[in-house]
N, C-alpha and C positions, 0 to 999 in steps of 0.2 A: 775652675772658678770663673775665668774670663768668659768662657762660652756661656755659662749660666747667666752672667750679667748681660751679655749681648742678647740672649734670648728674652730676658725680662724686659730689656729696653725695647725690643721689637714689639713685644706684646703691648707695652704701654703706648707706643706710637700708634699701633693698630687701633687700640681702644680710643685714644684721643681723636684719631681720624674718623672713626665711626661716629663719635659724638658730634662731629661737625656736619653730619649728613642727616637730613630729615626727608620725609616723603609727603607729597601733596597729591590728593586725589581730585581730579577734575572730570565733570560730566558735561559732555557737549552733545548738541543735537543738530541735525541737518539733513540735507538731501530729501526734502519733502516733495511729495507728489500726490495728485488726486487719484483715488481708486475709482473703479468703474461704478461703484455704488455711492459715490459722493462723499466718501470719508477721506481722511488724509493719512498717508503712510509715511514714516520717516525713520531715521536711524538715531539710536542713542549710543554714544561712545564713552566708555569709562577709561580714563587714562590715569596712570600713576607715574608721577614725575619725581626724580631725585633732585633735592634742593640743598645747596650749601648754606648752612645756617649762619656762617660768618658774614656773608654779604647778601644773603637772601636771594641768591641767583639760582634759576633753574638750570640744572646741569644736563640731564638727559631723560628721555622717556624710558621708563623701566618696563612697563607692560601696558597693553590696552586690549579692550574687547568691545565688540559691536553687537547690539541687539536691534531687532526689527520691532517697531511700535506702530500702533494705529490709533487714531482719535476721531471722534465724530466732528462734523463741521461746525457744531455749536460749542466746541471746546470741552465737551464732556466725554467720559467713557474711554480714557486712555487705556490701551491694552498692550501688554508685552506679548509679541508673537513668537519670540524665541531668539536664542543666541545664533549669530551668523558666523563670527570669527573670534577666535581667542587671541590672535596676534596679528597686527597689521591693520592699517586704516582702510576704510572703504571710500571710494571716490565715485560719486554719482549713483543714482538709483532711479529706476523707471518701473512702472507697474501698469498692467493691463489685464483684465479678466481676473483669473485666479493666480497670476504669476507676477514675480518681481525679478528684475535683472540688476546686477551691480558689478562693479570692478573693484579689485583691491589694489594696494600700492605696488604689488609685484606684477601688475598687468594681467592678472587672471580675471576672466569673466565668469560669473556664477549666476545660476538661476535657482529660485526657491519658490515654493508655493506661498501665497499670501498669508496662509495660516502658520508659516514657519517650517513646514515639512518639506522633505525632498530636495535638500540643498545639493547642488551638483555643479562642478566646474565644467564649462562647455567650450572654453576657448581662451585665447590670449589677446588682450587688447585693452582699450579704455574707452570712456564716454559711451557706454552702451545705452541704446534706447529701444524699448520693446514696442513692436507694432501694436496698433490698437486691437487687432484680432488675436494678439498674444501668440502668434505663430513664428515670428521672425525677429531678429535682432540686427539693428544697424549699429556699427561701432567704428572707432578709429583704431587701426592697427599701427603700432609704432613705426614711423618713418615709411609707411606703406599705404597711406591714404585711407579711404573709407571703404568698408566691407559690409556685406550682409551675409548672415547665416541663419539657418533654422534655429528654433529655440533649443533644440537638443545638440547643437553644434554642427549638424550636417549641412551640406550644400553651401559651404563657405566660399565666397567669391568676392573679388574686388570690383567696385563700381567707379571709384574715383582714385586716381593715382597721385603720387607726390608726397612730400614730407610735411606740408603745411596744413592741409585740411583737418579740422577738428570739430568736436561737438555736433555730430550728426543727429537729426531729429526727424521722425516720421511725420508726415502730414496726417490730419485726423482721419482721412479716408484711405491711408496707407498706399497712396499712388505716387507720392513725391517725397524727396529727401531734401531737407535744408541742412547746410553746414557752413562753417565759418572759415574764411581765408581772406583777410583784409577786407571784410565786408560779408554780406550774406549771399550765398549761392543757393539756388533751388534747382534741383535736377530731377529727371525721372529715374526709374529704377535701373535703367541701363547706364546711368551716369551722364546722359545728355543734358546740357544746360537748358533750363527753361527761363530762369530770371537771374539777374545779378544786381545787388544793391550795394554800392560802395560806401554809403554814408551811415550805415548802421549794422549792428550785429543782432541776429535773432536771439530772443530770450525764450519764447514759446509760441507754438501755433495757437490760433484761436479756435473757437467752436467749429464743428464740422459744417460745411456749406456756407461759412461766413466770409471766406477769402481774407480773413484778418490774421495778422501776426503781431506779437508783442516784441518790441525791439528796444535796443539801447543805442542812441545816436552817438557818433564819434565826436561831434562838436557840441559841447555843453553838457554831455552826459544825460540828456533827457530820455525818459522812458515814453515811448509812443505806441499807439495802435495804428497799424499801417494796413491798407487795403492793397493786396497784390494784384487784384483785378484791375483797379483804376489807377494803380501806382500813386496813391495819395495818402497823406496822414489824416487819420480820422479823429484822433484825440491825443493829447499830451497828458500824462499821468504824473501827479505831484507826490506820489508815494512809491516806495520800492515794491515792485510786483515781480514775482518769479514764475509762478505757475498759474495757468488759466483753467478754471473748472470747465468740464465738458458742457455744462448748460450755459456757459458764457456769463454767469451772473456774479462770480466771485473770483478773487485772486488769493494765492498764498504769497505773503510778503514778509518783510522783517524790518525791525529797527536795529539799533546797535545792541539792544538788550534782549529782544525776544522775537519769535516768529508769530505771525497772526494770519487770520482769514479776514478779508475785507470785501465789501461788495463793489460792484463795477463802478460806482460813483464815488468811491473812497469813504464810504460811511460804514457804520456798524462794525467797527473793528473788534475781532474776537481773538485774544491771545491764546496760543495753543501750547507754547513751551518756551523756556529760556533758551538763549544761544549757548551759554556755558554757565556751570555752577562749580565753585571750588570749595572743597572741604578742608 
């Protein structure tokens, strides 16, 4: 009889414990980039979180999944291109031509066609950036500097050593690499230094043949347009800009609530998606 009561007590405790747990679904968007045909490609992440009902505190992430989406530059025609991952966050996304590259939270680098087909793991690292001719990937290998490999993972080789370099990016003509280490370094494809700017970090390269880069200053946190040929600031931007369109006329940026497309002068803002939605 005592064993029966113990069993009943355990069942009651289990039921009461379960009743204290609820689940919240959150949809988040990010990693926006311009496509070669002037659209915007981005990630949609669906997260399910376990929540303690007694104090309304989030306990842990139960599951998540990531889809690839595309939208027209006027904010219309959002299209789901397909599921990328059923478990694990995606960090960073870069697109060129018909291809997209991204890394997951376990430091795997993946490539997929822009239409969502042909998903393939090609290496190990983070912060991948696809060359504008879509043939090579520059990326950060954990504690091993900056590396370049072919899109299929071949010809993998180091160009910058050390544990600190991060966020490498191809120049628009694919002849230079910019990366961050206590400032912005610009090197050739052999890793030889071409320029170093200690006062800001690169956000994005400007249009091809413009010699312009988009940067965040260390002092004051200003977003500036900088000319690497004349070593001078061209403009200071009073909105958050992240990605510069290939025609030089628009930026992708965000507020605390949503992502937007905005023109070079800070006008004609077009919302494209929320940052997060909770159900």
